[in-house]
N, C-alpha and C positions, 0 to 999 in steps of 0.2 A: 368470945375468943376463937372457939371452935368454928363457930359459923364463918368467921373471918378466913380461917385456915382452909376450910373446905372450899370457899369461893376461890381463893388463890390457887389451890391445886386444880381446880375445874378450869380457871383461866389459862394457866400454864399448859395443861394437857391439850386444851382447844388450839392454842398457839403452836404447840408442837407438831399435832396432826395437820394443822393448816399449812406449815412449812413443808412437811412431808408431801402433802397433796399437790402443792405448788410445783416442787421438784419433779414430782412424777408427771404432772402435766406438761411441764417444760421438756423433760425428756421425751416424752411421747410426741409433743409437738415438733421437737427438733428432728425426729426420726421420720416425720411425715410431711413436714413443710416443704413445698415446692418452691416457695418464694417468701422473702421477709420484706416487710414493710416498716422503715424506720423513721420516715418522714411523713407518710401519709398513713393510711389504715387499711387493713386487709379487708378484701370484697371478694368472695368466691375464690378463683384462682389468681386474682390479679391484685394490685394495689390502686387505691383512689385517694384523692385529697380528702383530708380530716373534715372539711366543711361540707363535703357531699354525703348524701343519703345512700347507703348500700342497698341495692335492690335484687341482689342476687343470693342464692342459697349458700350455705356455709361450704368453703371448698378447701384447698390445701395451702392457701396463702395464710401467713402468720404475721402477727404484729411483734415488733422487736427487731433486735440485730442477730444475725446469724453467728453462733459461737462455733468456730471451727477447731476441731480437734487437731493437735500436733501430729505430724507423720510418726514421730517416735511411739506415742501412745497407741496409735492404730497398729503400728508394726508388732508391738509388744502383746497385743491381743492375739496374735496368730501363733499359736504354741508350736505349730509345725515348721515355722521359719527359722533358720538359722541366721541370727543377726551377729555379725563380728563386733568385737569391741570398738575397732575402727574400720572404716570402709576400705582401708588399704590392705587388710589382711586376706580377704577373700576376692574383692574386686580392686584392682588396681587402677590408678589414674595415668599411670606411665608405663611404657613398654619395659619388660624385664629382659635382661641379655640373653640371647640364645645360648644353648649348650655348646661349649667350644670343645675342641679336641687337640691333642699335641701328638706328635710322632715320637714313639718310644724305639730306639735302635737296640738291638741284642742280636746274639748269635745261637743259631740252633745246629746241633750235629746233622749233617746230611748222612742218611743211614745206608745208602745202597746205590749201586749203578745197575743197570739192566741191559742185556742184549738179546734180542728176540730173533728167531729164525722161523722157517715155516713150521716146524714141529716141536721145537723146543724153546724154553726161556731160560737163560743163564743170568743168575743173580750173583753180583760181585759186592760184598759188603766193603764199606769204606767209612771213614770218619772225617771227611772234610767238613769245614765249618761253612755254614751259611748264614749270611747277614740278613736280618729281617727288620723292616720298619713298619711298626703296628700303630694306627691310629687309635689313641686311647681316649675315651669320653672323660672329661672332667667336669660335666654337668651334674646336677644333683636333683632328685625329685622334690626336694624342699622347696623349690622354686615354682612348683606345679601346684594349682589349686586342685585340680581333679586328674585323676589317673582312670582312664576308660580302656575298655576291651573291645569296642566295636569300632569299625572304620565308618559304617553308616550309622551315625548316632542321632537318636531322637530326642529333641529338647523341646521345652515349653517356655515361652516368653510371656510373663503375666505382670498385671499391676499388684505390687506389693505393698502398696499404701492405700489411700483412699481414692476409690474410682472416680475421676474427675476429668477424664479425657486426654490424659498424658499421651505422647507421641514419642517413640524412640526407633532407632534404627539398628538391625542385626547386621554385623560384619564378621565374617569367618574366613581367617587367613586371606584378607584382603577382598574377599568376595562379598558383595553387598546383597542383602536379601530384601531390602526395600524397607518403608516406614511401616510401623506396627502401632495401631491405636491400642493401648494397654488396657485389658479387662482383667477382672478377678480370675475368670475361667482360663484366660491366656490363649495363645495360638501356638499350635504345633509346627515344628519344622523338622525336617530330616536332613542333616548336614553330612557330607562325605569327607572324612578326614583323609581319604586315599592312601598313597604310599609314602607321604612325606614323613620323614624321621624328625625327631627332636620335638621342639615346642609347637603346639597349635594355638592360635589366638583367637578367641571369642570376644568380640567387642560389642557394647551396647552404647549407642551415642545419643545424647540429648537431642531431641527435634523441637519439640514444643510442650510446655506445661499446660495442664488443664485449669489452671487458676488457683489451685491451692498453694498456701505458702507455709514455709517453716516458721519457727518461733521468731526468727529475724525477719520476717516478711519477705524471704527470698523465694522466687519461683523455683519449684522442685519437682523433679520427675523421680518417682520411687519405682524402679524396675527390678524385677526378680526373673532368675532363670532356674528351671528345674531339669534335672537329669533323672531318668529311671535308675533306681537303686540296683536293679539287676545288671546294669551296664557299667556301674561304677566299681573299681577295685579299691581306691583310695581317695580321700579328699582332705581338706584341712578341717579336721574334727575327729572325734574318737569313735563315734557310732553312725551307722546309717539310719536315719530316722524314716521308718515305714517304707512305702513304696517309691518315694522320690527323694532325692537330694536337692535342697532348695537352697540359693544363694540369692541375697538381696542387696542393692546398692542405692543410695540417693545421689542424684546428679542435678546440678544447676546448670545455667546457660553455658553451652559450650564444652560441658565435660564429657568424658568417655569412661565408662567402666570396662574392666578387662579381666577375662579369665584365661588362665594359662592350663591347657589340656595336653596330656601326653599319653602314650601307651605304656603298659608295663616294660620295665626294662630288665632283660635277662642279660648277665654279664658272664663273660668267658674270662678267667683269670689267665694272663699271659705268663705269670710266674709259675703257676701250677701247670699249665697246659700250652706250652710254647709252640709246639708243632701244629696244634689246632688253632692257635691264635694266628700264627703265620699264614696258614691255609686260608682262613677267613679273610685276612688281610689281602692276599693274592686274589681271591675271588672278587672282593669289592672293587679293587683298582684294576683288575686285569692286566698285571704287569708282564714283562717279557718272559718270566717263568711260566712255562706252559703246564696245563693240567697233565696228569699221567698219560702216557700213550696207551691205546687199547691193545688186547690180545691180538697177534698177527692174524689177519683174515677176518677180524670182526670189527666193524666200525664203531668207534667210541662216541661219546656226547659231544656235540659242537659246542665250541664256546659262544656263550651268549654275549650280547653287547653290554649287559650289566647283570648283577646279581643283587637281590633286594637285601635291605636290612630290617624292613618291617615284614613280618611273616606271620602266617595264619596257622594256627594249630589244627591237626587232623586226627582222625581216629587211629587206634592201633592198627586196624586191618589196612587202612590207606597207607599208613607209615611202612608197613611191610612190603606193600606194593611198589611203593616208590623206591625202597632200598634195593629191591630185586631188580627193578628196571634200571636204575642209575648205575649199579655195580656189576651187572652180569658180564660186561665185556672187559673187565679189568682184573688183574691179578698182581698180588703183592706177595714179597718174600715172607718167611716164617716170621712171626712175632711182629707182624705188621698188619694194619687194617686199612681198608679202602674208605678213607675219610670223605664225607659228602658235604657240600655246601651249596644250597641250603640243606640243613639235615633232613633226614627222611620224615620226621615228625611235623615237617612244614609243608603246606600245599605247594608252596613256591618251589620245592625240590622237582615236582611235576616229572619224575622219573628220567631227568637229564640234569643231574647236579654236576657241579665242578668236583672233579675227583682228584685226590692225592694220597699216595701211600705215606702212612706215618706210624709211629710206634703204637702198638695196640693198647698200652697202658694210658698214653696221652689221649688218643681218641676216645676210649671208653670212659675215661674220667671227665672229660669235657662233657660227653653225652649224658652221663650220670648227672653232672652238676646242672645241666638245662633241666632235666627232668625234675630234680629236687626243687629248683626255684619255681618251675610252674605248678608243682604240687603244693607249695606253702609260699605263696608270694606275698611280700610286703609285711607291714606291721599286723595286719588283720589276718595273715596266713590264709589267703584266698586261693582256692584251687582253680587254675586256669583250665578251660575246657575246649574240646574241638570247636572251631569257628571263632574263638577268641583271637585276638590280635597282640603281637608282642613286638618289641624292638630289640634286636640283638646289639650288644655292645662288647667292646674288648676293654677290659680294665686291669689295673696292676694287681 
């Protein structure tokens, strides 16, 4: 009896290790096989009919049927990849509406009138009402996948699944960058988002699959896009993983993946700072109301054809220079400041801003609000630094 038990244990152990060895050989074979022979037999690096004699040394061809891993299994192996619960959360297959604006009409007290002569300036206070129509943004950053702070943005397009020769096309704001053969390492691009306000659309379009199929046997291109974490302020996730933010999406024939990108949005409250808001609206639209006249005998800033909403932060030293050059030829009555647009803290001020005299409390309050938002922007409380880009908005 003991002998029978011993023999049974030996047989079971032998079978167990045989199965493990077969699985290991299959795994090793699957990782090194360059060709699979299901109807014939393997011979060197090729397949020959079963009734022929192989005269070549052992190569990379294998007997059997290739077992294809699913794309989902492959993607889950990459722990650095952010895979959304559904592909519509990070990559969209249809455009999202652009941020809209509406005009808000309200009245602001006009604080003074001024008469200039060769050597004196006479200020007369008054309280006439001034009507102001301000365009307020009603867009939301929740519609954006990624918030970035660089106009010239470096991105990497890569193969997010099994490398099999997939091909996709990159399109940014309607500009096509050509077809890309996807690889694990990927291909680098520098895209210029320019001065365009609102949403920027990055699209990755299906061109051709490399032969790999999903579990429904459909042709699939699995494409990824990576942003440098240092350039990203916020994205649809809670943490920035490592040196890159990676997003991935699976496409079948004719599909397009889409990412909505925007700059950090700094808002001026029209209810708290109505005179600043009106001045900004005037600068944006260049209405009939002129900017303040310069001191007699000193030429003021010429009106520009347009004043931008997308602005670049500068250092404190450059801001002081901008302020001095922009305001040196203007004078305001007591308890009023020379308000600038763009503000001195932005490169687009360029020492020739649009100038208007407004109440000092309104001017300084709006300026402090801008600084606070740039010091602690968004849910992650990011500090925006010189050379970073923002978009200025007017909000209720």
